[in-house]
C-alpha positions as CSV (number, residue, x, y, z in Angstrom):
1,M,-16.4,-4.7,1.7
2,E,-15.1,-5.7,5.0
3,S,-15.4,-3.4,8.1
4,L,-13.0,-1.8,10.1
5,P,-13.3,-2.9,13.7
6,T,-15.0,-0.4,16.3
7,S,-14.7,0.0,19.7
8,T,-17.6,-2.0,21.8
9,V,-17.0,0.3,24.7
10,K,-18.7,3.5,25.4
11,R,-16.7,5.9,26.9
12,A,-17.6,9.6,27.7
13,K,-14.2,11.4,28.2
14,H,-12.2,9.7,25.8
15,A,-11.8,8.8,22.4
16,A,-13.1,5.2,21.5
17,L,-10.0,3.8,20.0
18,A,-9.7,0.3,18.7
19,R,-7.1,-1.5,21.0
20,P,-4.5,-3.8,19.7
21,D,-4.8,-7.6,20.7
22,I,-2.1,-8.1,23.1
23,G,-2.0,-10.3,26.2
24,E,0.2,-9.8,29.3
25,F,3.5,-9.7,27.2
26,G,2.8,-10.0,23.5
27,R,0.2,-10.9,20.9
28,A,1.4,-14.7,20.8
29,E,2.1,-15.8,24.5
30,L,1.9,-19.3,25.8
31,A,2.2,-19.8,29.4
32,V,3.8,-23.3,30.5
33,L,2.7,-24.6,33.6
34,G,2.5,-28.2,35.6
35,A,5.8,-28.7,36.3
36,P,8.9,-27.8,38.3
37,C,10.5,-24.4,37.2
38,G,13.7,-26.3,36.1
39,D,11.8,-28.6,34.1
40,I,10.0,-25.8,32.2
41,Q,13.4,-23.8,31.7
42,T,14.6,-27.1,29.9
43,L,11.8,-27.4,27.7
44,V,12.1,-23.7,26.4
45,A,15.6,-24.4,26.1
46,Q,15.1,-27.5,24.2
47,L,12.8,-25.9,22.1
48,L,14.6,-22.8,20.9
49,P,16.7,-24.6,18.4
50,L,13.7,-25.7,16.5
51,L,11.9,-22.5,16.6
52,A,14.7,-19.9,16.2
53,P,15.5,-18.1,13.8
54,A,12.4,-18.1,11.8
55,L,10.6,-16.8,15.3
56,R,11.8,-14.4,17.6
57,V,11.2,-16.2,21.1
58,A,11.2,-14.3,24.0
59,Y,11.2,-16.2,27.7
60,V,9.5,-14.6,30.8
61,D,10.6,-16.1,34.2
62,A,10.9,-15.0,37.8
63,D,14.4,-15.3,39.6
64,H,13.3,-15.0,43.4
65,A,16.4,-16.5,44.9
66,A,18.8,-13.8,43.4
67,G,17.7,-10.2,44.8
68,D,19.7,-7.2,44.4
69,A,22.0,-7.9,47.2
70,V,23.3,-11.2,45.9
71,S,23.4,-9.7,42.3
72,A,25.5,-6.8,43.4
73,S,27.9,-9.1,45.8
74,E,28.1,-11.3,42.4
75,A,29.2,-8.6,40.6
76,S,31.4,-6.9,42.9
77,A,33.5,-9.9,42.8
78,A,34.4,-9.0,39.5
79,A,35.3,-5.3,39.8
80,P,35.7,-2.8,42.5
81,A,32.6,-1.9,44.0
82,K,33.1,1.8,43.4
83,S,33.3,1.6,39.7
84,V,30.3,-0.5,38.9
85,P,27.2,1.1,40.2
86,Y,24.3,-1.6,40.7
87,V,20.6,-0.9,40.4
88,A,18.9,0.0,43.6
89,E,22.1,1.0,44.9
90,N,23.3,4.7,45.3
91,G,20.2,5.8,44.3
92,L,20.8,4.0,40.6
93,S,17.4,3.8,39.2
94,A,18.0,2.0,35.5
95,E,21.1,0.0,34.3
96,L,21.8,-0.6,30.8
97,V,24.6,-2.9,30.2
98,D,26.0,-3.8,26.6
99,K,27.1,-7.5,27.1
100,I,28.4,-7.5,23.5
101,N,26.4,-10.8,22.5
102,Y,23.3,-9.1,24.5
103,R,22.0,-5.9,25.8
104,Q,21.0,-6.4,29.5
105,L,18.2,-3.6,31.2
106,N,17.9,-3.5,34.8
107,L,15.1,-1.5,36.4
108,T,13.8,-0.6,39.7
109,R,10.7,0.2,38.5
110,A,7.9,-2.6,38.6
111,L,6.7,-3.8,35.3
112,D,3.1,-3.6,34.5
113,K,0.3,-4.7,31.7
114,F,1.6,-1.6,29.6
115,S,5.7,-1.6,29.9
116,Q,5.8,-5.5,29.4
117,P,4.5,-5.9,25.8
118,E,6.6,-2.8,25.2
119,L,9.8,-4.3,26.4
120,L,8.9,-7.3,24.1
121,A,7.5,-5.7,21.2
122,H,9.8,-7.2,18.6
123,E,9.2,-10.6,19.7
124,S,7.0,-13.0,17.7
125,V,6.4,-15.4,20.5
126,V,6.5,-15.1,24.2
127,L,6.7,-18.1,26.4
128,V,6.2,-17.6,29.9
129,N,6.6,-19.6,33.1
130,G,3.2,-20.1,34.0
131,N,4.3,-21.1,37.8
132,H,4.8,-17.3,38.3
133,F,3.3,-15.5,35.6
134,R,-0.3,-15.3,33.4
135,A,-0.5,-15.6,29.9
136,R,-3.7,-15.5,27.9
137,Q,-2.9,-19.3,26.4
138,Q,-1.6,-22.0,28.0
139,V,0.5,-25.2,27.7
140,V,-0.5,-27.9,30.6
141,I,2.4,-30.2,31.8
142,V,0.8,-33.2,33.7
143,D,3.4,-33.8,36.4
144,P,2.4,-35.5,40.0
145,R,5.1,-33.1,41.4
146,K,2.8,-30.2,40.6
147,P,-0.8,-30.8,40.8
148,L,-3.1,-28.6,39.0
149,D,-6.2,-28.6,41.2
150,K,-4.6,-25.0,42.8
151,K,-4.1,-23.5,39.4
152,L,-7.1,-24.0,37.7
153,D,-8.1,-20.3,37.3
154,R,-4.7,-19.7,35.2
155,L,-6.2,-22.5,32.6
156,T,-8.5,-20.1,30.6
157,D,-7.2,-21.3,27.2
158,V,-5.3,-24.1,26.8
159,R,-3.9,-25.4,23.9
160,L,-1.6,-28.0,24.2
161,I,-1.4,-30.7,27.3
162,L,1.9,-32.4,27.8
163,L,2.4,-35.7,29.4
164,A,5.7,-35.9,32.0
165,E,7.6,-39.2,32.0
166,G,5.5,-41.9,33.3
167,Q,2.1,-40.1,33.1
168,T,-0.6,-41.9,30.5
169,E,-3.8,-40.6,31.9
170,L,-5.1,-36.7,32.5
171,P,-6.1,-36.2,35.9
172,A,-10.2,-36.0,36.4
173,V,-9.6,-32.3,37.9
174,L,-8.1,-31.3,34.6
175,L,-10.5,-33.1,32.5
176,E,-13.4,-31.7,34.3
177,H,-12.2,-28.3,33.8
178,L,-11.8,-28.4,30.0
179,S,-15.0,-30.3,29.6
180,A,-16.7,-27.2,28.2
181,A,-14.3,-27.3,25.0
182,P,-13.1,-29.9,22.6
183,L,-9.6,-31.5,24.4
184,P,-6.3,-29.9,23.1
185,P,-4.2,-31.9,21.7
186,V,-2.0,-34.3,24.1
187,L,2.2,-35.0,23.5
188,P,4.7,-36.5,25.5
189,L,6.9,-33.9,27.2
190,A,10.1,-35.5,25.8
191,D,8.9,-35.1,22.1
192,T,10.3,-31.7,21.7
193,A,10.1,-32.1,17.9
194,K,6.4,-32.6,17.9
195,I,5.9,-29.5,20.5
196,A,8.0,-27.1,18.1
197,A,5.9,-28.2,15.5
198,F,2.6,-27.6,17.0
199,I,3.9,-23.9,18.4
200,K,4.8,-22.8,14.9
201,Q,1.4,-24.3,13.4
202,W,-0.3,-22.4,16.7
203,Y,1.5,-18.9,15.4
204,Q,0.8,-19.5,11.8
205,L,-2.9,-19.8,12.3
206,A,-2.8,-16.4,14.3
207,V,-1.3,-14.5,11.7
208,P,-2.7,-11.2,11.4
209,V,-5.0,-10.9,8.0
210,L,-3.5,-8.5,5.4
211,R,-5.4,-5.4,4.4
212,G,-4.6,-3.0,1.7
213,L,-3.6,0.6,1.6
214,V,-3.2,2.9,-1.3
215,L,-1.3,6.1,-0.1
216,A,-3.1,9.1,-1.9
217,G,-3.1,11.8,0.4
218,G,0.0,13.5,-0.7
219,R,0.2,17.2,-2.0
220,S,1.9,16.0,-5.5
221,E,3.9,19.7,-5.2
222,R,6.5,18.5,-8.1
223,M,4.0,16.9,-10.2
224,H,1.9,20.3,-9.9
225,T,-1.3,18.1,-10.2
226,D,-2.6,15.0,-8.2
227,K,-0.6,12.0,-9.0
228,G,-3.3,9.9,-8.0
229,A,-5.7,11.4,-10.4
230,L,-2.9,10.3,-13.4
231,H,-3.8,7.8,-15.7
232,Y,-0.9,5.6,-16.9
233,H,-3.2,2.6,-17.5
234,R,-7.2,2.3,-17.7
235,H,-7.8,3.5,-14.6
236,D,-6.4,6.5,-12.6
237,Q,-3.3,5.5,-10.4
238,R,-5.7,5.2,-7.1
239,Q,-8.0,2.6,-8.6
240,H,-5.4,0.8,-10.6
241,T,-3.3,0.4,-7.2
242,A,-6.3,-0.6,-5.4
243,D,-7.2,-3.2,-8.0
244,L,-3.6,-4.7,-7.6
245,L,-4.1,-4.8,-3.9
246,A,-7.6,-6.4,-4.1
247,E,-5.8,-9.4,-5.7
248,F,-4.1,-10.2,-2.3
249,C,-6.3,-8.2,0.1
250,P,-9.8,-8.9,1.4
251,D,-10.1,-5.2,2.1
252,V,-8.7,-2.1,0.9
253,R,-8.6,1.7,1.5
254,V,-7.4,4.7,-0.1
255,S,-5.4,6.9,2.4
256,V,-6.2,10.4,1.4
257,R,-6.2,13.9,3.2
258,P,-9.7,14.7,4.8
259,D,-10.8,17.1,2.3
260,Q,-9.9,14.7,-0.5
261,A,-12.3,11.6,0.8
262,S,-15.6,13.4,-1.1
263,D,-13.5,13.0,-4.5
264,L,-12.5,9.5,-4.9
265,P,-13.6,7.5,-7.8
266,P,-16.8,5.2,-7.2
267,G,-16.1,2.1,-5.5
268,L,-13.0,3.3,-3.6
269,V,-13.2,3.3,0.3
270,A,-11.6,6.3,1.9
271,L,-9.3,6.0,5.0
272,P,-9.1,10.0,5.9
273,D,-6.0,10.5,7.7
274,T,-6.1,11.2,11.5
275,F,-2.4,11.9,12.0
276,L,-2.0,15.0,9.8
277,N,0.8,16.7,8.2
278,L,3.0,13.7,8.8
279,G,3.3,12.7,5.0
280,P,3.0,9.0,4.3
281,L,3.7,8.3,7.8
282,G,0.3,10.1,8.8
283,G,-1.2,7.7,6.3
284,I,0.2,4.4,7.7
285,L,-0.3,5.5,11.2
286,S,-4.1,6.4,10.2
287,A,-4.5,2.9,9.0
288,M,-3.0,1.1,12.0
289,Q,-5.3,3.3,14.3
290,A,-8.5,2.2,12.5
291,D,-7.2,-1.5,12.8
292,P,-4.1,-2.1,14.9
293,N,-4.4,-6.1,14.7
294,A,-4.2,-6.2,10.8
295,A,-1.3,-6.1,8.5
296,W,-0.9,-3.5,6.0
297,L,0.2,-3.9,2.6
298,V,1.1,-0.3,1.8
299,L,1.4,1.0,-1.9
300,A,2.5,4.5,-3.0
301,C,-0.1,5.7,-5.8
302,D,3.0,7.1,-7.8
303,L,4.2,3.6,-9.1
304,P,2.9,3.0,-12.6
305,F,5.4,0.4,-13.4
306,L,4.4,-2.0,-10.4
307,T,2.7,-5.0,-11.7
308,R,1.1,-8.0,-9.8
309,D,4.4,-10.2,-10.1
310,T,6.2,-8.0,-7.8
311,L,3.4,-7.7,-5.1
312,E,3.1,-11.7,-5.4
313,Y,6.5,-12.0,-4.8
314,L,6.7,-9.6,-1.4
315,V,3.2,-11.3,-0.3
316,T,4.6,-14.9,-1.0
317,N,7.6,-13.8,0.9
318,R,6.2,-12.1,3.7
319,Q,7.8,-12.9,7.4
320,P,4.8,-11.8,10.2
321,A,7.5,-12.6,12.8
322,R,9.3,-9.7,11.7
323,M,8.1,-5.9,12.0
324,A,7.7,-5.5,8.1
325,T,8.7,-7.2,5.0
326,S,10.1,-4.7,2.5
327,F,11.9,-4.3,-0.9
328,R,15.6,-3.4,-0.9
329,S,15.6,-0.1,-2.9
330,P,17.4,-0.7,-6.1
331,W,18.8,2.8,-5.8
332,D,20.2,3.5,-2.6
333,E,19.9,-0.3,-0.8
334,F,17.7,1.0,1.9
335,P,14.1,-0.3,2.6
336,E,11.4,0.7,0.4
337,P,8.5,1.8,2.8
338,L,5.8,2.5,0.5
339,V,5.9,-0.9,-1.2
340,S,6.0,-3.0,2.1
341,I,3.9,-5.0,4.6
342,W,3.8,-3.4,7.7
343,E,2.9,-6.1,10.4
344,P,0.8,-4.7,13.8
345,R,3.9,-4.7,15.8
346,S,5.0,-1.8,13.8
347,Y,2.7,0.5,15.1
348,G,4.0,1.0,18.3
349,Q,7.6,1.4,16.5
350,L,6.3,4.2,14.6
351,L,4.9,6.0,17.2
352,R,8.2,5.8,19.3
353,F,10.0,7.2,16.2
354,L,7.6,9.9,15.9
355,S,7.9,10.6,19.6
356,L,11.5,11.0,19.2
357,G,10.8,13.7,16.1
358,Y,11.3,11.5,12.9
359,A,8.1,11.3,10.7
360,C,10.2,9.0,8.3
361,P,8.8,5.5,7.8
362,R,12.2,4.6,6.3
363,K,13.9,5.4,9.4
364,A,11.8,2.9,11.4
365,L,12.6,0.2,8.9
366,I,16.3,0.8,8.8
367,N,16.4,0.6,12.6
368,S,14.2,-2.5,13.2
369,D,13.7,-5.9,12.7
370,I,12.6,-6.4,9.4
371,E,12.6,-8.9,6.4
372,L,14.5,-7.4,3.7
373,L,13.8,-8.6,0.1
374,A,16.0,-8.0,-3.1
375,P,13.1,-6.9,-5.7
376,P,12.3,-9.5,-8.5
377,L,12.1,-6.8,-11.0
378,P,14.1,-3.9,-9.6
379,G,12.6,-1.5,-12.4
380,E,8.9,-1.8,-10.9
381,L,9.8,0.1,-8.0
382,R,10.2,3.5,-9.9
383,N,8.1,6.1,-8.6
384,V,7.1,9.1,-10.6
385,N,7.1,12.8,-9.3
386,T,7.4,15.3,-11.9
387,P,6.1,16.2,-15.4
388,E,9.2,15.3,-16.9
389,E,9.1,11.7,-15.5
390,R,5.5,11.2,-16.2
391,A,5.9,11.9,-19.8
392,A,8.7,9.9,-19.9
393,A,6.8,7.0,-18.1
394,T,3.9,7.7,-20.3
395,Q,5.9,7.1,-23.5
396,E,7.9,3.7,-22.0
397,L,4.2,2.3,-21.0
398,E,2.5,3.0,-24.3
399,Q,5.6,1.2,-26.1
400,R,5.1,-2.0,-24.2
401,P,2.9,-4.7,-25.6
């Protein structure tokens, strides 16, 4: 059984939490540097039609030429100054503007390594102008107008080298700097199709591992007995659901209340709730706290009709670039949170909803960027909550060949 990650940093005063693997701006970020800013902006603009909409792409840059005074003067030309507030003027510290096609947030407070990833949490790939900002991994453009010798400290993990027009050889200073590792692929800067293909492949290679989670920590108040311990098949529902997940996940855990951990059948691995009294949300958050860098395929234990076919469809159509991949409920058309793949970026989103007073994972799905699938066999999403439903389900399953 694959072990969950543990912190390698000893802390005397703080809990040893596993931290999300996030860079300066996101989980998958590439700084592009080595050419004038205008050329980097042009490259990004040419790549976007080849990357979107499969990938949600963010771009990070600096605009030092347009300060607050310039922005204010430009805006005042379109409307009277007294009717339009401006950031950093008249005491305004934030401005949120609905531009119809996009939303614009202007802030006076400085961005930091904590707020930057939060603002871009919904984006799957972040492309960064490396002339101004750093990112964990880099794309280097070889262009004599921007010598690399003074930027070698930024080249910490080069993944791709691009040759500007007229360039056929790599600079000696770059070759020496990269000599400790295999040389990254080299492409012409003009070949945007191959560059886009590289970025897609780079992203796919970093897709988070898929772990399985059986939600079995409920109190089963309507059933009057533990739903996870019921038998509709050869094994009880905790074991049966874990067996289904094991076909798609290298590691499967059973979400339980702390007092249930010792009651699991042999062979099952408990993941006791650390977020208590929150229902299914508590189980999902506890799993993400245990491993915030994995995607979690979450199944409730009260789905006796669910089969491998439906799970295979969900996993095959997984979209790691979204916050989650979920089935549309055949009964109310909303996402079904307890037959879903929750990607790592959903951790912060769920915590945000919790901070706003909501413990409903479905509400988080409804209000997030997710992949919503029509279930191939809608009846398999039927859950069983009462003794009457249990009796009907048992009879129906017994009559099947």
